[in-house]
C-alpha angles and dihedrals in degrees: 000000000000106000127177119236093261098041122110126234113231114231125195122187127207113194134127091219110092089193093055090048093050095047093048092046089054090051093046092050089062093060126093100222107029124083121191108222099178149300131252125200103222146011095260090059090048093053089052091048096048091043092051091236125162113330090006095063093100104086090187089062097032108032122187110261126241088211131029120201106204131190117207102213109061136132126261096009117019127210095265091054089048090052090051090051093047091056088068096047131088097244099115095146096050113104112220116205118185113213108185140164086229123088091174112139094227092054092050093047092046093048092048092045088053091056109272111153095207136011126201133168112237115266122225096192120081091220093054091044090054091047090052093050090049089053091050090050090051092047093053093044093050091046089056093049092044 
C-alpha cells in the first residue's frame, strides 16, 4: 500500500444505515488524505464489489479500497460473514475497520479474531465521529510509513 505523501486513501463503507453512511462521508470529506468512494448496504453487495462482479467489473469506476469501513449487523451477509470471506481473499493491504453499534466484548473479540484491523463502536456525536476519522487517517498514514 505504498502511497506518496499527497496521495489519497480510498475508503469504502458497508452499512445498511443510510444516515450512518452520510454522516461518516461528511466527516471523511473533511480529511486531507481519505477519499470516500462509496457505500454499499450489505455484505453480498460488498462481495460482488470486491470480486469485480456484474456492474462492479469496471475498476476505474469501482476501485479497490485501501480501507473498508464495515458494519456488523446487516442483511443478507453480516459483517462477521464478510470477515470470514475476506480471510480467503488476496486483499492483504486493505485495512478493515469494523464500525458497529455493538460494544460487546464478544463481538469485538470475534471481529478481531476474524481479521479486522480496528474495531470501534459507532459514534453519535459529530465531534467524536470527526476524531475517529482523524485517528483512522493517522493509522493509515503511519501504516504506509511503517
